[in-house]
Wavefront OBJ file of the C-alpha trace (Angstrom):
o trace
v -4.820 -19.116 53.366
v -6.112 -18.125 50.216
v -9.392 -19.867 50.946
v -9.706 -17.759 54.023
v -8.593 -14.571 52.547
v -10.986 -15.202 49.832
v -13.969 -15.286 52.287
v -12.903 -12.437 53.883
v -13.135 -10.534 50.286
v -16.559 -11.968 49.827
v -17.809 -10.385 52.899
v -16.959 -6.853 51.436
v -19.337 -7.613 48.773
v -22.574 -8.791 51.168
v -23.758 -5.081 50.383
v -23.144 -4.738 46.985
v -26.359 -4.084 44.578
v -24.496 -5.722 41.525
v -25.964 -9.120 41.821
v -24.144 -10.157 38.337
v -20.646 -9.438 40.053
v -21.573 -11.692 43.412
v -22.308 -14.309 40.828
v -18.912 -14.458 39.533
v -17.655 -14.329 43.178
v -19.719 -17.272 44.484
v -18.763 -19.431 40.856
v -15.088 -18.711 41.890
v -15.770 -19.603 45.332
v -17.555 -23.228 44.295
v -15.028 -24.251 41.532
v -12.173 -22.596 43.696
v -9.831 -25.822 43.669
v -10.071 -25.968 40.092
v -9.486 -22.420 39.172
v -6.074 -21.900 41.846
v -3.567 -23.990 40.039
v -4.515 -22.199 37.042
v -2.360 -19.514 35.759
v -2.511 -16.179 33.576
v -0.278 -18.686 30.979
v -2.192 -18.806 27.385
v -5.554 -17.801 29.485
v -5.824 -21.001 31.236
v -7.517 -19.408 34.515
v -10.046 -17.198 32.372
v -11.170 -19.827 29.916
v -11.531 -22.343 32.658
v -13.909 -19.748 34.104
v -15.959 -18.574 31.072
v -16.419 -22.409 30.355
v -17.759 -22.746 34.086
v -19.964 -19.427 33.937
v -21.382 -20.206 30.693
v -22.708 -23.709 31.823
v -23.763 -22.827 35.419
v -24.363 -19.100 34.974
v -28.167 -19.477 35.834
v -27.559 -22.027 38.551
v -25.695 -19.768 40.366
v -26.555 -17.659 43.445
v -25.765 -14.165 43.938
v -26.400 -14.078 47.690
v -23.208 -14.142 49.306
v -22.850 -16.484 52.411
v -21.207 -15.040 55.417
v -17.947 -16.350 57.000
v -18.118 -19.637 59.067
v -18.801 -19.306 62.785
v -15.525 -20.185 63.715
v -13.668 -16.969 62.128
v -15.681 -14.895 64.529
v -14.265 -16.311 67.655
v -12.552 -13.884 69.946
v -8.602 -14.158 69.652
v -8.077 -12.664 73.521
v -10.002 -15.948 74.591
v -6.333 -17.865 74.116
v -3.729 -16.461 76.431
v -1.010 -19.194 76.433
v -0.389 -22.537 74.617
v -0.045 -25.218 77.670
v 0.774 -28.596 75.514
v 0.918 -30.064 72.123
v -0.126 -34.009 71.069
v 1.176 -34.599 67.863
v 1.437 -37.865 65.749
v 1.336 -39.722 63.321
v 1.947 -36.376 61.555
v 4.513 -35.506 58.566
v 7.939 -36.729 60.524
v 6.441 -38.275 63.332
v 5.514 -41.838 62.736
v 3.953 -42.078 66.458
v 1.761 -39.777 68.857
v 4.677 -37.512 70.773
v 3.658 -34.865 73.422
v 5.009 -31.450 73.851
v 5.045 -29.316 77.292
v 4.741 -25.817 75.979
v 3.874 -24.163 79.431
v 6.957 -21.864 79.240
v 6.566 -18.017 77.939
v 9.254 -19.007 75.652
v 10.438 -22.703 74.097
v 13.232 -23.327 72.051
v 13.610 -26.053 69.104
v 16.647 -26.902 68.269
v 18.335 -30.023 66.002
v 19.810 -31.166 62.905
v 17.904 -31.066 59.798
v 15.632 -33.563 59.161
v 15.002 -34.236 62.909
v 11.397 -32.839 62.671
v 11.977 -29.184 63.358
v 9.351 -28.121 60.437
v 7.005 -30.763 61.039
v 6.707 -29.572 64.567
v 6.105 -26.000 63.260
v 3.545 -27.374 61.000
v 1.575 -29.244 63.585
v 0.975 -26.058 65.674
v 0.193 -24.266 62.592
v -2.521 -26.881 61.612
v -3.833 -26.720 64.780
v -4.176 -23.142 64.998
v -5.334 -22.511 61.429
v -6.773 -25.883 60.212
v -4.273 -25.872 56.903
v -0.551 -25.533 56.221
v 0.695 -23.040 53.990
v 3.172 -25.338 52.491
v 0.684 -27.458 51.499
v -1.223 -24.517 49.467
v 2.206 -23.542 47.812
v 3.215 -27.281 46.736
v -0.428 -27.393 45.190
v -1.988 -30.413 47.279
v -5.399 -30.674 46.516
v -5.729 -32.826 49.703
v -3.871 -31.305 52.389
v -3.959 -34.764 54.105
v -1.953 -36.258 51.227
v 0.467 -33.794 52.664
v 0.337 -34.091 56.301
v 0.685 -38.159 56.114
v 3.666 -39.750 57.770
v 5.548 -41.411 55.214
v 5.866 -44.401 57.172
v 2.615 -45.252 58.612
v 0.652 -43.595 55.681
v -1.703 -42.172 58.363
v -2.156 -38.739 59.417
v -4.082 -37.658 63.123
v -5.142 -34.260 63.452
v -2.714 -32.532 66.172
v -4.456 -31.448 69.455
v -3.601 -28.368 71.440
v -4.468 -27.240 74.876
v -3.905 -23.431 75.893
v -5.693 -21.707 78.878
v -8.012 -19.017 78.357
v -8.558 -15.667 79.543
v -10.187 -17.004 83.107
v -6.940 -19.153 83.391
v -8.975 -22.009 82.445
v -7.386 -25.074 80.691
v -9.043 -25.701 77.184
v -8.556 -27.471 73.877
v -7.456 -25.439 71.075
v -9.966 -24.862 67.795
v -8.650 -23.944 65.005
v -9.451 -20.174 63.625
v -7.506 -19.203 60.756
v -9.573 -15.788 61.430
v -8.121 -15.600 64.593
v -4.585 -16.719 64.673
v -3.458 -16.390 60.895
v -0.864 -13.913 61.981
v 0.650 -16.401 64.649
v 3.328 -17.404 62.213
v 5.921 -15.582 60.897
v 8.912 -16.634 58.881
v 12.402 -15.116 59.690
v 13.037 -14.195 56.074
v 9.952 -12.219 55.694
v 11.386 -10.303 58.746
v 14.707 -9.827 57.600
v 13.427 -8.266 54.537
v 10.518 -6.503 56.341
v 13.171 -4.706 58.794
v 14.813 -3.124 55.757
v 10.941 -1.213 54.686
v 12.031 2.411 55.358
v 14.566 1.907 52.231
v 11.916 0.929 49.747
v 9.560 2.822 47.576
v 5.875 2.697 48.696
v 4.943 -0.014 46.284
v 7.705 -2.205 47.761
v 6.828 -0.942 51.222
v 3.279 -2.293 50.783
v 4.613 -5.569 48.691
v 6.898 -6.374 52.251
v 3.862 -5.695 54.173
v 2.339 -8.146 52.116
v 5.144 -10.775 52.432
v 5.265 -10.231 56.117
v 1.961 -11.272 56.807
v 1.990 -14.503 54.456
v -0.281 -12.769 51.569
v 2.242 -13.773 48.678
v -0.100 -16.619 47.908
v -3.357 -14.740 47.793
v -1.718 -12.345 45.718
v -0.695 -14.526 43.135
v -3.981 -16.014 43.249
v -5.148 -12.282 42.419
v -2.856 -11.910 39.835
v -3.948 -15.001 38.004
v -7.195 -13.435 37.189
v -6.486 -11.974 33.898
v -8.861 -8.885 33.069
v -8.488 -9.521 29.253
v -11.787 -11.749 28.793
v -12.630 -10.470 25.656
v -10.533 -12.477 23.811
v -12.057 -15.982 25.178
v -15.714 -14.898 25.186
v -18.040 -14.370 22.124
v -19.437 -10.957 22.819
v -20.468 -10.349 19.067
v -21.774 -13.857 17.947
v -20.572 -15.626 15.008
v -23.586 -15.318 13.191
v -24.110 -11.640 14.008
v -20.424 -10.823 12.802
v -21.363 -12.206 9.766
v -24.727 -10.990 9.750
v -22.773 -7.259 10.631
v -20.651 -7.635 7.661
v -22.797 -8.797 4.949
v -24.961 -5.539 5.835
v -21.936 -3.373 6.082
v -21.271 -4.845 2.172
v -24.981 -3.896 2.172
v -24.459 -0.337 3.155
v -21.620 -0.600 0.286
v -24.005 -1.450 -1.954
v -26.316 1.434 -0.872
v -23.068 3.751 -1.066
v -22.283 2.322 -4.266
v -25.758 3.041 -5.780
v -25.563 6.422 -4.255
v -22.019 7.292 -5.581
v -22.908 6.207 -9.085
v -26.183 7.723 -9.250
v -24.637 11.157 -8.559
v -21.919 10.109 -11.225
v -24.843 9.649 -13.907
v -25.632 13.552 -13.082
v -22.296 14.974 -13.279
v -21.536 12.937 -16.722
v -25.270 14.482 -17.966
v -23.658 17.887 -17.578
v -20.159 17.160 -18.431
v -21.972 15.199 -21.850
v -23.821 18.765 -22.641
v -20.545 20.678 -22.259
v -18.622 18.395 -24.400
v -21.321 19.173 -26.929
v -21.232 22.586 -26.538
v -17.751 23.007 -27.002
v -18.139 20.948 -30.560
v -21.090 23.023 -31.985
v -23.499 25.384 -30.125
v -27.140 24.014 -30.132
v -26.297 20.377 -30.760
v -27.074 17.546 -28.344
v -24.453 14.891 -27.334
v -26.045 12.336 -29.034
v -26.211 14.053 -32.440
v -22.491 15.050 -31.812
v -21.782 11.319 -31.555
v -23.962 10.594 -34.726
v -22.326 13.231 -36.552
v -19.126 11.981 -35.409
v -19.006 8.235 -35.693
v -22.077 7.796 -38.239
v -24.566 4.578 -38.198
v -24.674 1.319 -40.574
v -26.572 4.089 -42.990
v -24.420 7.525 -42.790
v -20.648 7.782 -42.590
v -19.403 9.625 -39.408
v -16.974 12.909 -40.368
v -14.371 11.050 -38.780
v -14.580 8.570 -41.399
v -15.404 10.116 -44.163
v -12.149 12.856 -43.448
v -9.901 9.424 -42.919
v -10.861 8.138 -46.194
v -10.045 11.594 -47.854
v -6.932 11.781 -46.575
v -5.969 8.649 -47.550
v -6.239 9.462 -51.262
v -3.022 10.424 -52.433
v -2.366 13.784 -54.224
v -1.384 14.421 -57.707
v 2.089 15.355 -58.670
v 2.676 18.999 -59.812
v 4.240 19.618 -63.452
v 5.488 22.640 -61.693
v 4.896 24.541 -65.240
v 3.705 27.958 -65.497
v 3.015 30.745 -68.457
v 5.430 32.845 -67.185
v 8.233 30.584 -67.360
v 7.313 29.341 -70.755
v 7.219 33.063 -72.261
v 10.445 33.892 -70.499
v 11.934 30.409 -72.388
v 10.342 31.838 -75.368
v 11.442 34.992 -74.981
v 15.248 33.736 -74.088
v 15.059 31.679 -76.916
v 14.010 34.260 -79.690
v 16.603 36.356 -78.258
v 19.297 33.932 -78.526
v 18.425 32.776 -81.941
v 18.333 36.914 -83.213
v 22.028 37.036 -81.638
v 23.241 34.045 -83.317
v 21.554 35.041 -86.706
v 23.517 38.381 -86.139
v 26.429 37.049 -85.205
v 26.647 34.544 -88.094
v 25.915 37.393 -90.389
v 28.877 39.267 -89.178
v 31.007 36.624 -89.391
v 29.902 35.623 -92.954
v 30.797 39.250 -94.016
v 34.046 38.846 -93.042
v 34.724 35.553 -93.964
v 38.004 36.564 -95.838
v 39.154 38.015 -92.399
v 37.805 34.936 -91.013
v 40.164 32.826 -93.271
v 43.438 34.799 -92.915
v 42.606 34.837 -89.049
v 42.475 30.902 -89.439
v 45.382 31.354 -91.533
v 47.175 33.332 -89.024
v 46.512 30.971 -86.197
v 47.809 28.095 -88.116
v 51.078 30.030 -88.735
v 51.038 30.988 -84.933
v 50.502 27.325 -84.007
v 53.401 25.776 -85.989
v 55.917 28.229 -84.727
v 57.433 25.991 -82.497
v 57.892 23.268 -84.736
v 60.177 25.570 -87.251
v 61.299 28.453 -85.176
v 63.694 29.423 -87.576
v 62.211 29.408 -91.040
v 59.399 29.911 -92.621
v 56.643 27.945 -92.210
v 55.768 27.847 -96.352
v 58.798 28.114 -97.903
v 61.392 26.774 -95.373
v 63.463 30.152 -96.022
v 65.404 31.274 -93.137
v 64.025 34.066 -91.158
v 67.186 35.907 -91.535
v 66.575 36.143 -95.309
v 62.454 36.631 -95.570
v 61.228 40.430 -96.362
v 58.590 40.249 -93.359
v 58.832 37.548 -90.487
v 55.749 35.060 -91.028
v 55.423 34.638 -87.103
v 55.486 38.289 -86.088
v 53.566 39.419 -89.180
v 50.683 36.562 -87.860
v 50.475 37.847 -84.481
v 50.063 41.547 -85.412
v 47.374 40.684 -87.836
v 45.913 38.544 -85.022
v 45.650 41.180 -82.726
v 43.852 43.198 -85.339
v 41.141 40.408 -86.029
v 40.555 39.833 -82.164
v 37.064 41.063 -82.396
v 36.383 38.057 -84.706
v 37.368 35.738 -82.088
v 34.934 37.526 -79.363
v 32.133 36.686 -82.163
v 33.019 33.523 -82.594
v 33.479 33.178 -78.594
v 29.755 34.919 -78.800
v 28.387 32.547 -80.678
v 29.587 29.363 -79.223
v 28.344 30.713 -76.130
v 25.039 31.442 -77.897
v 24.779 27.969 -79.067
v 25.251 26.258 -75.542
v 23.049 28.526 -74.036
v 19.920 27.809 -76.805
v 21.032 24.408 -76.500
v 20.052 24.259 -72.980
v 17.280 26.539 -73.454
v 15.645 24.213 -76.162
v 16.193 21.282 -73.438
v 14.265 22.741 -71.212
v 11.484 23.459 -73.700
v 11.660 19.981 -75.100
v 11.106 18.973 -71.202
v 8.039 21.058 -71.168
v 6.847 19.284 -74.356
v 7.241 16.237 -72.762
v 5.402 16.875 -69.688
v 2.499 18.314 -71.476
v 2.530 15.409 -73.918
v 2.564 13.019 -70.535
v -0.290 14.635 -69.265
v -2.489 15.271 -71.855
v -1.749 11.668 -73.825
v -4.839 11.592 -76.090
v -4.796 13.673 -79.687
v -2.189 15.893 -78.571
v -1.202 17.668 -81.647
v 2.296 18.263 -79.358
v 2.774 14.481 -79.726
v 4.612 14.698 -83.027
v 6.973 17.711 -81.615
v 7.880 15.157 -78.714
v 11.749 14.254 -79.916
v 13.453 10.951 -78.809
v 16.519 12.941 -77.797
v 18.350 16.295 -77.007
v 20.162 16.663 -80.322
v 16.796 16.436 -82.152
v 15.759 19.655 -80.423
v 17.207 22.001 -82.513
v 16.885 25.478 -84.364
v 14.905 23.397 -87.282
v 12.743 21.739 -84.405
v 12.138 25.411 -82.966
v 11.253 26.471 -85.979
v 8.714 23.895 -86.722
v 6.709 24.981 -83.352
v 5.796 27.869 -84.901
v 4.160 26.340 -88.213
v 0.523 26.496 -88.667
v -1.158 23.085 -88.354
v -4.301 21.830 -89.996
v -6.373 22.905 -87.195
v -5.357 26.470 -87.496
v -2.976 26.563 -84.321
v 0.654 26.551 -84.292
v 2.257 23.636 -81.982
v 3.268 26.535 -79.874
v -0.294 27.705 -79.309
v -1.133 24.123 -78.243
v 2.224 24.296 -76.088
v 0.943 27.413 -74.247
v -3.055 26.219 -73.423
v -1.638 23.189 -72.255
v 1.055 24.747 -69.806
v -1.732 27.239 -68.433
v -3.769 23.817 -67.979
v -1.384 22.619 -66.112
v -0.198 25.357 -64.302
v -3.969 25.704 -63.309
v -4.086 21.914 -62.155
v -0.469 22.907 -59.906
v -2.595 25.850 -58.300
v -5.414 23.414 -57.501
v -3.217 20.305 -56.061
v -1.842 23.203 -54.080
v -5.037 24.254 -52.674
v -5.397 20.428 -52.133
v -2.409 19.819 -50.216
v -3.562 23.026 -47.944
v -6.830 21.429 -47.464
v -5.273 18.265 -46.616
v -3.589 20.310 -43.648
v -6.907 21.888 -42.850
v -8.447 18.273 -42.786
v -5.961 16.998 -40.752
v -6.039 19.258 -38.132
v -10.017 19.002 -38.325
v -9.254 15.066 -37.688
v -7.026 15.846 -34.981
v -9.673 17.839 -33.298
v -12.255 15.534 -33.992
v -10.582 12.484 -32.998
v -9.964 14.088 -29.472
v -13.696 14.563 -29.155
v -14.429 10.888 -30.114
v -11.468 10.125 -27.186
v -13.664 11.726 -24.547
v -16.936 10.607 -25.744
v -15.485 7.206 -25.287
v -14.326 7.980 -21.556
v -17.625 9.517 -20.992
v -19.460 6.448 -22.302
v -17.654 4.168 -20.840
v -17.873 5.853 -17.404
v -21.461 5.860 -17.826
v -21.457 2.172 -18.738
v -19.663 1.509 -15.416
v -21.520 3.837 -13.816
v -24.861 1.760 -14.916
v -23.597 -1.583 -14.078
v -22.555 -0.553 -10.745
v -26.058 0.907 -9.901
v -27.750 -2.508 -11.366
v -25.078 -5.100 -9.574
v -26.148 -2.631 -6.365
v -29.762 -2.737 -6.952
v -29.513 -6.490 -7.097
v -27.647 -6.819 -3.860
v -30.300 -4.838 -2.137
v -33.254 -6.457 -3.593
v -31.793 -9.975 -2.980
v -30.506 -9.442 0.411
v -33.336 -10.392 3.085
v -34.263 -13.166 0.912
v -30.479 -14.342 0.127
v -29.620 -14.205 4.107
v -33.020 -15.178 5.767
v -31.694 -17.827 7.380
v -28.669 -15.989 8.805
v -30.749 -13.101 10.209
v -32.947 -15.992 11.761
v -29.737 -17.505 13.233
v -28.369 -14.195 14.756
v -31.550 -13.185 16.340
v -31.422 -16.944 17.999
v -27.935 -15.915 18.870
v -28.458 -12.848 20.667
v -29.782 -14.181 23.949
v -26.456 -16.239 24.504
v -24.376 -12.688 23.125
v -26.601 -11.110 26.376
v -25.780 -13.685 28.505
v -21.894 -13.433 27.754
v -21.789 -9.675 27.849
v -23.279 -9.925 31.350
v -20.556 -12.298 32.437
v -17.630 -10.438 30.863
v -18.864 -7.212 32.569
v -19.614 -8.813 35.794
v -15.770 -10.762 35.515
v -14.281 -7.032 35.146
v -15.816 -5.499 37.836
v -15.042 -8.636 39.870
v -11.383 -8.237 38.989
v -11.610 -4.642 39.985
v -12.819 -5.113 43.119
v -10.851 -8.257 44.035
v -7.314 -6.288 42.857
v -8.501 -3.226 45.075
v -9.023 -5.519 48.056
v -5.393 -7.045 47.963
v -3.587 -3.704 47.424
v -5.876 -2.276 50.523
v -5.052 -5.239 52.625
v -1.695 -4.536 53.680
v -2.699 -1.038 55.100
v -5.884 -2.690 56.565
v -3.780 -4.989 58.263
v -1.054 -2.716 59.968
v -4.014 -0.330 61.039
v -5.663 -3.540 62.809
v -2.326 -5.158 64.276
v -0.801 -1.522 65.618
v -2.305 -1.861 69.013
v -1.982 -5.403 69.304
v 1.827 -5.519 68.828
v 2.191 -2.729 71.212
v 0.145 -4.977 74.151
v 2.270 -8.074 73.057
v 5.613 -6.615 72.962
v 5.278 -4.476 76.060
v 5.293 -7.355 78.741
v 8.543 -8.581 77.145
v 10.628 -4.894 78.142
v 9.267 -5.809 81.731
v 9.299 -9.832 82.791
v 11.995 -12.235 82.711
v 9.943 -15.408 81.313
v 11.638 -19.344 81.966
v 12.905 -20.765 79.303
v 11.921 -24.412 77.875
v 14.068 -26.062 75.637
v 13.671 -28.871 73.481
v 16.524 -30.731 71.810
v 15.435 -32.829 68.775
v 17.562 -35.864 67.549
v 14.816 -37.730 65.713
v 11.781 -39.143 67.345
v 11.089 -40.131 70.085
v 11.339 -36.253 71.243
v 13.446 -36.005 74.560
v 13.040 -33.001 76.780
v 16.622 -31.802 77.609
v 15.674 -28.869 80.342
v 13.320 -26.559 81.765
l 1 2 3 4 5 6 7 8 9 10 11 12 13 14 15 16 17 18 19 20 21 22 23 24 25 26 27 28 29 30 31 32 33 34 35 36 37 38 39 40 41 42 43 44 45 46 47 48 49 50 51 52 53 54 55 56 57 58 59 60 61 62 63 64 65 66 67 68 69 70 71 72 73 74 75 76 77 78 79 80 81 82 83 84 85 86 87 88 89 90 91 92 93 94 95 96 97 98 99 100 101 102 103 104 105 106 107 108 109 110 111 112 113 114 115 116 117 118 119 120 121 122 123 124 125 126 127 128 129 130 131 132 133 134 135 136 137 138 139 140 141 142 143 144 145 146 147 148 149 150 151 152 153 154 155 156 157 158 159 160 161 162 163 164 165 166 167 168 169 170 171 172 173 174 175 176 177 178 179 180 181 182 183 184 185 186 187 188 189 190 191 192 193 194 195 196 197 198 199 200 201 202 203 204 205 206 207 208 209 210 211 212 213 214 215 216 217 218 219 220 221 222 223 224 225 226 227 228 229 230 231 232 233 234 235 236 237 238 239 240 241 242 243 244 245 246 247 248 249 250 251 252 253 254 255 256 257 258 259 260 261 262 263 264 265 266 267 268 269 270 271 272 273 274 275 276 277 278 279 280 281 282 283 284 285 286 287 288 289 290 291 292 293 294 295 296 297 298 299 300 301 302 303 304 305 306 307 308 309 310 311 312 313 314 315 316 317 318 319 320 321 322 323 324 325 326 327 328 329 330 331 332 333 334 335 336 337 338 339 340 341 342 343 344 345 346 347 348 349 350 351 352 353 354 355 356 357 358 359 360 361 362 363 364 365 366 367 368 369 370 371 372 373 374 375 376 377 378 379 380 381 382 383 384 385 386 387 388 389 390 391 392 393 394 395 396 397 398 399 400 401 402 403 404 405 406 407 408 409 410 411 412 413 414 415 416 417 418 419 420 421 422 423 424 425 426 427 428 429 430 431 432 433 434 435 436 437 438 439 440 441 442 443 444 445 446 447 448 449 450 451 452 453 454 455 456 457 458 459 460 461 462 463 464 465 466 467 468 469 470 471 472 473 474 475 476 477 478 479 480 481 482 483 484 485 486 487 488 489 490 491 492 493 494 495 496 497 498 499 500 501 502 503 504 505 506 507 508 509 510 511 512 513 514 515 516 517 518 519 520 521 522 523 524 525 526 527 528 529 530 531 532 533 534 535 536 537 538 539 540 541 542 543 544 545 546 547 548 549 550 551 552 553 554 555 556 557 558 559 560 561 562 563 564 565 566 567 568 569 570 571 572 573 574 575 576 577 578 579 580 581 582 583 584 585 586 587 588 589 590 591 592 593 594 595 596 597 598 599 600 601 602 603 604 605 606 607 608 609 610 611
């Protein structure tokens, strides 16, 4: 059935101009038995096809052979079956004869009595094959048709009357009698065709005409052949990949050459930001230096690493103010001491009155001197002392001022001593002030102050030396302050120079990377042909095979399309061809009552029950 339908498909290609497609069709026909059992599972059939095509492509003919002559017999030549001789065949162990002269023959009997074997004998006699054998994948139908007991098989013989009423032997003709056998189940399904979709209707028509096996045969030709045949070439693919890498090298060279041009512009721009008129290399030399010259960055770093001197915090102004303060305090002390000296007796009485006031708590009722009762004295000593102290209050004020002045001048002299100490420390060599560097603050008294104003052998007083040294230290402090300010400026300058240095490093790194990439790309490009000479030759030799594989793949794809088109259009074509035949066949059934011949099967031999 499948092979016969495939033969009819081949006739649709007889006028095709695509020789490659016809070669694919003939290849399938030549290896039909090998391909039919294979399915699409894991690409079984397409893999086998590729294997057969590659091995036999040059030897396969592109000419489509005509259908065997038996297919052209006119089915109208047979008008009615007359008899069947069968056996040994399937369930028939020996020869049996059946009279089929009636227009309607009924076969009935229990299961296993040979009804199916009878039908298969008719099928084989008319078609030359049995569909069930094909569906069960028997390579040799004789193995399916042999009787199990005798292990032999004899082709059934059928006789019929032709259109002239002559009795003739029926020759198997699949094309003429292909639709003489229709299963009951197929008819049941077909009866509900009106309720189905167009696609389902087509499927039911295919089932009705017994095209299921042919449809399955067609479906197992997978259209995806590209996965199972080399259309590029292993060596060619490898060469393409390498040429792609070569293209990558060319692109790499181009990209990095453009990068170098960009770097040139960026270096010029950076040098312009550093100083107008300087080149990039000059800027690098100035910033970094070389073996002979120290760069600015290193020079400033070394300079900033040097510690600044400590300020003395002395000034001529503060020294002069201190001198004036001490001189004023000394004069004030002398004046107060003079006033106190002139009021010496009064001071003594003040001290007496203070003493009397202090002993009052211990002798409140008697005179502290004579112990006379206060009720008997002419003047109360305590009241008198209190009155007199009030009169001498200004003396207490002078004494308090003197005490405060002494404290103030002590502090001033201590500060002055600290100035002397600072000067002698800063100018330790041959310093005239070294003799006035006393070890304790208590030694810095009025005498010490007076000694600072005594003329020395060099014609200058210690105070003059002190003023000179303080002025020198003040100038030194100003220089230190300027150095600190310069250090801040230097630090800012160093930060800016380091930013330039960082950008220089980035540009140099990019330039080094770009140059290395260009060198590598140039080497790859220069060495490609030499390094891949063998691969290039192998890829060239592989070209012929790839061309053949592409031809096979394209022809196979066209073949699958045409085969599927044939399959899809077959139901409609069959229905169109059978329309008038069905009408001619059914009309007599409505007008004539035919005698019935009935056969009961109860095992071999067959027995005729009624006629």
